[in-house]
PASEBA-1860 file (N, C-alpha, C; in nm, 3 decimals):
! residues 164
1> MPKPGRQF> -3.503/2.376/3.701/-3.404/2.291/3.763/-3.433/2.145/3.727 ~ -3.330/2.074/3.670/-3.353/1.935/3.632/-3.372/1.845/3.753 ~ -3.448/1.741/3.730/-3.472/1.644/3.836/-3.346/1.561/3.859 ~ -3.322/1.518/3.986/-3.203/1.437/4.014/-3.198/1.308/3.932 ~ -3.311/1.247/3.905/-3.313/1.123/3.829/-3.267/1.144/3.685 ~ -3.307/1.255/3.627/-3.269/1.285/3.489/-3.118/1.316/3.481 ~ -3.069/1.390/3.577/-2.925/1.420/3.581/-2.842/1.292/3.590 ~ -2.889/1.200/3.670/-2.820/1.072/3.685/-2.817/0.997/3.552
9> LVRIALFA> -2.929/0.994/3.480/-2.934/0.925/3.350/-2.843/0.992/3.248 ~ -2.836/1.123/3.249/-2.747/1.195/3.157/-2.602/1.159/3.187 ~ -2.567/1.154/3.313/-2.430/1.117/3.352/-2.397/0.974/3.311 ~ -2.490/0.883/3.330/-2.469/0.743/3.291/-2.451/0.734/3.140 ~ -2.534/0.804/3.064/-2.523/0.802/2.918/-2.389/0.860/2.873 ~ -2.347/0.969/2.934/-2.219/1.030/2.901/-2.103/0.935/2.934 ~ -2.112/0.872/3.048/-2.010/0.775/3.088/-2.004/0.659/2.987 ~ -2.120/0.610/2.943/-2.124/0.500/2.847/-2.061/0.540/2.714
17> VLAIAGAY> -2.092/0.659/2.667/-2.034/0.708/2.542/-1.883/0.719/2.554 ~ -1.835/0.775/2.663/-1.691/0.789/2.684/-1.622/0.653/2.697 ~ -1.686/0.558/2.762/-1.629/0.424/2.777/-1.618/0.355/2.641 ~ -1.720/0.368/2.559/-1.717/0.306/2.426/-1.610/0.372/2.340 ~ -1.601/0.503/2.343/-1.499/0.575/2.266/-1.359/0.537/2.315 ~ -1.342/0.526/2.446/-1.212/0.487/2.502/-1.173/0.346/2.461 ~ -1.268/0.254/2.463/-1.239/0.116/2.423/-1.202/0.110/2.275 ~ -1.271/0.188/2.192/-1.238/0.192/2.050/-1.097/0.245/2.029
25> QYRKYRIA> -1.064/0.354/2.096/-0.930/0.412/2.083/-0.823/0.315/2.133 ~ -0.849/0.248/2.243/-0.752/0.152/2.297/-0.729/0.040/2.196 ~ -0.838/-0.014/2.143/-0.827/-0.124/2.047/-0.754/-0.079/1.921 ~ -0.785/0.040/1.874/-0.725/0.089/1.750/-0.576/0.114/1.766 ~ -0.534/0.170/1.878/-0.396/0.214/1.893/-0.308/0.121/1.978 ~ -0.365/0.032/2.057/-0.283/-0.048/2.147/-0.289/-0.197/2.121 ~ -0.375/-0.241/2.032/-0.383/-0.384/2.002/-0.349/-0.403/1.855 ~ -0.246/-0.481/1.828/-0.205/-0.507/1.690/-0.314/-0.587/1.619
33> PDLPNEGF> -0.350/-0.546/1.498/-0.458/-0.616/1.428/-0.414/-0.754/1.377 ~ -0.512/-0.839/1.353/-0.484/-0.967/1.287/-0.443/-0.937/1.143 ~ -0.339/-1.002/1.098/-0.298/-0.990/0.959/-0.303/-1.128/0.896 ~ -0.338/-1.135/0.768/-0.340/-1.267/0.704/-0.200/-1.326/0.698 ~ -0.190/-1.456/0.712/-0.060/-1.525/0.713/-0.012/-1.564/0.574 ~ -0.089/-1.532/0.471/-0.048/-1.577/0.337/0.068/-1.499/0.279 ~ 0.101/-1.386/0.333/0.219/-1.315/0.285/0.197/-1.165/0.272 ~ 0.308/-1.095/0.254/0.308/-0.950/0.238/0.365/-0.919/0.100
41> DVEALRGE> 0.290/-0.846/0.021/0.344/-0.795/-0.105/0.415/-0.665/-0.074 ~ 0.544/-0.660/-0.101/0.627/-0.545/-0.069/0.717/-0.513/-0.187 ~ 0.793/-0.405/-0.173/0.894/-0.368/-0.273/1.029/-0.366/-0.205 ~ 1.128/-0.423/-0.272/1.265/-0.412/-0.225/1.309/-0.266/-0.244 ~ 1.418/-0.228/-0.182/1.462/-0.089/-0.191/1.506/-0.050/-0.332 ~ 1.527/-0.147/-0.418/1.559/-0.117/-0.559/1.434/-0.111/-0.645 ~ 1.318/-0.143/-0.585/1.191/-0.131/-0.656/1.127/-0.259/-0.702 ~ 1.197/-0.372/-0.697/1.138/-0.497/-0.745/1.034/-0.549/-0.645
49> PITIHPGQ> 0.921/-0.600/-0.700/0.817/-0.654/-0.612/0.860/-0.789/-0.553 ~ 0.824/-0.809/-0.427/0.858/-0.932/-0.355/0.736/-0.969/-0.270 ~ 0.714/-1.097/-0.254/0.614/-1.143/-0.158/0.688/-1.216/-0.047 ~ 0.666/-1.170/0.075/0.728/-1.232/0.192/0.625/-1.327/0.252 ~ 0.663/-1.454/0.261/0.574/-1.555/0.318/0.624/-1.594/0.456 ~ 0.548/-1.561/0.562/0.590/-1.606/0.695/0.605/-1.757/0.698 ~ 0.716/-1.803/0.755/0.742/-1.945/0.768/0.812/-2.008/0.649 ~ 0.827/-1.933/0.540/0.888/-1.989/0.420/1.033/-2.031/0.444
57> NGAMIVKF> 1.107/-1.949/0.514/1.248/-1.980/0.543/1.273/-1.984/0.694 ~ 1.179/-2.033/0.769/1.193/-2.040/0.914/1.110/-1.934/0.984 ~ 1.135/-1.920/1.112/1.061/-1.823/1.193/1.094/-1.681/1.149 ~ 1.003/-1.589/1.179/1.020/-1.453/1.130/0.964/-1.353/1.231 ~ 1.033/-1.242/1.244/0.984/-1.128/1.320/0.966/-1.015/1.221 ~ 0.844/-0.964/1.211/0.813/-0.855/1.119/0.780/-0.733/1.202 ~ 0.852/-0.624/1.175/0.831/-0.499/1.247/0.782/-0.393/1.149 ~ 0.664/-0.339/1.175/0.617/-0.222/1.103/0.682/-0.103/1.172
65> FATWCIDC> 0.757/-0.024/1.096/0.834/0.083/1.157/0.843/0.201/1.060 ~ 0.891/0.314/1.113/0.916/0.432/1.031/1.046/0.496/1.077 ~ 1.116/0.557/0.983/1.244/0.620/1.016/1.226/0.741/1.107 ~ 1.109/0.803/1.104/1.082/0.921/1.186/1.030/0.883/1.326 ~ 0.999/0.756/1.347/0.939/0.709/1.472/1.047/0.694/1.580 ~ 1.036/0.771/1.686/1.136/0.769/1.794/1.143/0.632/1.860 ~ 1.028/0.572/1.890/1.028/0.439/1.953/1.089/0.333/1.860 ~ 1.063/0.345/1.731/1.121/0.250/1.635/1.274/0.262/1.636
73> RRELPDLK> 1.322/0.384/1.634/1.466/0.407/1.632/1.530/0.366/1.765 ~ 1.455/0.377/1.873/1.505/0.337/2.005/1.528/0.186/2.012 ~ 1.453/0.109/1.935/1.468/-0.037/1.933/1.586/-0.085/1.849 ~ 1.630/-0.005/1.755/1.732/-0.050/1.659/1.863/-0.098/1.722 ~ 1.922/-0.027/1.820/2.047/-0.077/1.877/2.034/-0.218/1.934 ~ 1.923/-0.245/2.001/1.901/-0.378/2.058/1.885/-0.482/1.946 ~ 1.811/-0.448/1.842/1.793/-0.541/1.729/1.927/-0.570/1.662 ~ 2.005/-0.465/1.639/2.135/-0.485/1.573/2.228/-0.568/1.661
81> AKAELFKR> 2.224/-0.545/1.791/2.311/-0.620/1.883/2.272/-0.768/1.887 ~ 2.147/-0.799/1.857/2.100/-0.938/1.863/2.099/-1.006/1.726 ~ 2.160/-0.945/1.626/2.159/-1.001/1.491/2.215/-1.143/1.489 ~ 2.325/-1.168/1.560/2.384/-1.302/1.564/2.292/-1.401/1.635 ~ 2.225/-1.354/1.738/2.130/-1.439/1.811/2.017/-1.481/1.717 ~ 1.967/-1.389/1.637/1.861/-1.422/1.541/1.910/-1.528/1.442 ~ 2.030/-1.513/1.393/2.086/-1.612/1.299/2.099/-1.748/1.364 ~ 2.148/-1.748/1.489/2.167/-1.874/1.560/2.035/-1.950/1.576
89> YNVQVILL> 1.927/-1.877/1.599/1.796/-1.940/1.617/1.718/-1.951/1.485 ~ 1.782/-1.914/1.373/1.719/-1.920/1.242/1.590/-1.837/1.238 ~ 1.598/-1.714/1.285/1.486/-1.622/1.286/1.521/-1.502/1.199 ~ 1.440/-1.477/1.099/1.458/-1.359/1.015/1.392/-1.239/1.080 ~ 1.456/-1.125/1.069/1.396/-0.999/1.113/1.376/-0.914/0.989 ~ 1.256/-0.864/0.972/1.222/-0.784/0.855/1.153/-0.657/0.901 ~ 1.195/-0.544/0.847/1.132/-0.415/0.875/1.045/-0.377/0.756 ~ 0.922/-0.335/0.784/0.831/-0.290/0.680/0.792/-0.146/0.707
97> SDEARDDL> 0.797/-0.063/0.602/0.762/0.078/0.618/0.685/0.125/0.496 ~ 0.607/0.230/0.513/0.533/0.287/0.401/0.599/0.415/0.347 ~ 0.722/0.438/0.387/0.793/0.559/0.344/0.852/0.543/0.204 ~ 0.903/0.653/0.151/0.965/0.652/0.018/1.090/0.565/0.017 ~ 1.114/0.498/-0.095/1.231/0.410/-0.108/1.362/0.483/-0.083 ~ 1.375/0.605/-0.134/1.499/0.682/-0.114/1.526/0.706/0.035 ~ 1.422/0.742/0.109/1.438/0.765/0.253/1.479/0.637/0.324 ~ 1.418/0.526/0.285/1.450/0.398/0.348/1.591/0.351/0.312
105> SFFAEREA> 1.631/0.372/0.188/1.767/0.334/0.146/1.872/0.413/0.223 ~ 1.851/0.542/0.233/1.944/0.627/0.307/1.952/0.583/0.453 ~ 1.838/0.557/0.512/1.833/0.515/0.652/1.904/0.381/0.671 ~ 1.879/0.284/0.584/1.940/0.151/0.595/2.092/0.160/0.585 ~ 2.142/0.243/0.494/2.287/0.260/0.480/2.347/0.330/0.602 ~ 2.284/0.434/0.645/2.334/0.511/0.758/2.339/0.427/0.885 ~ 2.237/0.347/0.906/2.228/0.266/1.028/2.302/0.133/1.017 ~ 2.346/0.097/0.897/2.416/-0.031/0.872/2.335/-0.148/0.931
113> LPFPIYRL> 2.211/-0.157/0.888/2.121/-0.259/0.942/2.158/-0.399/0.890 ~ 2.159/-0.498/0.979/2.193/-0.635/0.938/2.072/-0.714/0.888 ~ 1.959/-0.648/0.870/1.838/-0.715/0.820/1.770/-0.624/0.719 ~ 1.684/-0.681/0.635/1.626/-0.602/0.526/1.511/-0.511/0.568 ~ 1.499/-0.405/0.490/1.385/-0.314/0.499/1.311/-0.324/0.366 ~ 1.180/-0.336/0.374/1.099/-0.339/0.254/0.994/-0.229/0.261 ~ 0.955/-0.183/0.145/0.855/-0.077/0.137/0.719/-0.139/0.111 ~ 0.621/-0.096/0.189/0.483/-0.142/0.170/0.418/-0.063/0.056
121> PKKFKEYG> 0.338/-0.127/-0.027/0.272/-0.056/-0.135/0.154/0.031/-0.089 ~ 0.107/0.005/0.033/-0.005/0.082/0.088/0.039/0.149/0.218 ~ -0.039/0.243/0.264/-0.012/0.311/0.391/-0.044/0.218/0.508 ~ 0.021/0.245/0.622/0.003/0.161/0.742/-0.145/0.142/0.776 ~ -0.222/0.250/0.773/-0.362/0.240/0.817/-0.443/0.143/0.732 ~ -0.400/0.119/0.606/-0.472/0.023/0.523/-0.449/-0.121/0.568 ~ -0.348/-0.142/0.651/-0.324/-0.272/0.713/-0.381/-0.278/0.855 ~ -0.438/-0.166/0.900/-0.489/-0.157/1.036/-0.382/-0.123/1.137
129> IYTLPTTY> -0.267/-0.076/1.092/-0.156/-0.039/1.180/-0.166/0.109/1.212 ~ -0.186/0.140/1.340/-0.198/0.279/1.384/-0.092/0.316/1.487 ~ -0.018/0.219/1.537/0.084/0.243/1.638/0.216/0.185/1.587 ~ 0.322/0.263/1.602/0.455/0.217/1.562/0.547/0.217/1.683 ~ 0.635/0.121/1.693/0.642/0.002/1.609/0.532/-0.098/1.645 ~ 0.494/-0.177/1.547/0.406/-0.291/1.569/0.483/-0.414/1.523 ~ 0.489/-0.514/1.608/0.575/-0.630/1.584/0.491/-0.758/1.581 ~ 0.520/-0.842/1.482/0.455/-0.972/1.468/0.562/-1.081/1.475
137> FYSKNGET> 0.534/-1.184/1.552/0.620/-1.301/1.562/0.551/-1.414/1.487 ~ 0.619/-1.470/1.387/0.566/-1.583/1.310/0.650/-1.706/1.338 ~ 0.585/-1.817/1.367/0.655/-1.942/1.392/0.715/-1.994/1.262 ~ 0.795/-2.098/1.273/0.856/-2.157/1.153/0.751/-2.218/1.062 ~ 0.629/-2.238/1.115/0.518/-2.289/1.035/0.437/-2.177/0.968 ~ 0.476/-2.052/0.993/0.408/-1.939/0.932/0.287/-1.889/1.008 ~ 0.265/-1.941/1.127/0.149/-1.899/1.207/0.188/-1.780/1.295 ~ 0.093/-1.689/1.313/0.118/-1.576/1.402/0.129/-1.627/1.544
145> NRRYTGNY> 0.244/-1.605/1.604/0.271/-1.652/1.739/0.226/-1.547/1.841 ~ 0.274/-1.425/1.820/0.239/-1.312/1.907/0.246/-1.183/1.828 ~ 0.190/-1.079/1.884/0.196/-0.947/1.823/0.193/-0.840/1.931 ~ 0.266/-0.733/1.907/0.281/-0.626/2.005/0.275/-0.490/1.938 ~ 0.225/-0.393/2.010/0.240/-0.254/1.967/0.334/-0.187/2.066 ~ 0.408/-0.089/2.018/0.503/-0.018/2.103/0.633/-0.096/2.115 ~ 0.721/-0.044/2.199/0.852/-0.106/2.218/0.839/-0.244/2.282 ~ 0.920/-0.336/2.233/0.925/-0.470/2.291/1.067/-0.522/2.278
153> EIKADDLL> 1.127/-0.561/2.388/1.262/-0.616/2.385/1.254/-0.766/2.360 ~ 1.310/-0.810/2.249/1.306/-0.951/2.211/1.410/-1.028/2.293 ~ 1.365/-1.140/2.350/1.452/-1.224/2.434/1.476/-1.359/2.367 ~ 1.578/-1.430/2.415/1.610/-1.562/2.359/1.491/-1.656/2.374 ~ 1.415/-1.646/2.482/1.298/-1.732/2.501/1.196/-1.712/2.390 ~ 1.182/-1.587/2.344/1.089/-1.559/2.233/1.132/-1.637/2.109 ~ 1.263/-1.639/2.084/1.316/-1.705/1.965/1.303/-1.856/1.975 ~ 1.324/-1.910/2.094/1.305/-2.055/2.116/1.161/-2.094/2.086
161> ELNQ> 1.069/-2.015/2.135/0.927/-2.044/2.118/0.888/-2.045/1.970 ~ 0.948/-1.957/1.891/0.915/-1.949/1.749/0.957/-2.073/1.673 ~ 1.057/-2.142/1.720/1.111/-2.259/1.650/1.058/-2.392/1.701 ~ 0.963/-2.390/1.789/0.909/-2.517/1.841/0.804/-2.574/1.750
END
């Protein structure tokens, strides 16, 4: 029969291991990683390479998304409804995905999206993206303003803040 002191230490060690694993999982899946502000090398849906520079043409909202992602698709009606609001505040909305160009082209046409979709040359995990959608807000100066994982409803206050 184990001693009560030893049992207590085993429980504490197990708790510590679980806490560390839980914190790692939380950080990996619920906190959007830092991304460099120098730009994203992407492909247009026709295949030509493009570099997107945050702040180059004003404030920008970049959404990492996938056509198969239910939460990503759930956000689209709100994004489409706010297209005029984004224009009024001079905020670009860009969708980035690691899916095949044909799938993205079909999706963009079917959904009649008022903003561009670009294909990433690498998989999401190579950017540290493990949760979709992941959204980055870039100010008109190109600095990361905020970042979110999961669904986020963009408000006019968010757009005002990006242009200050």
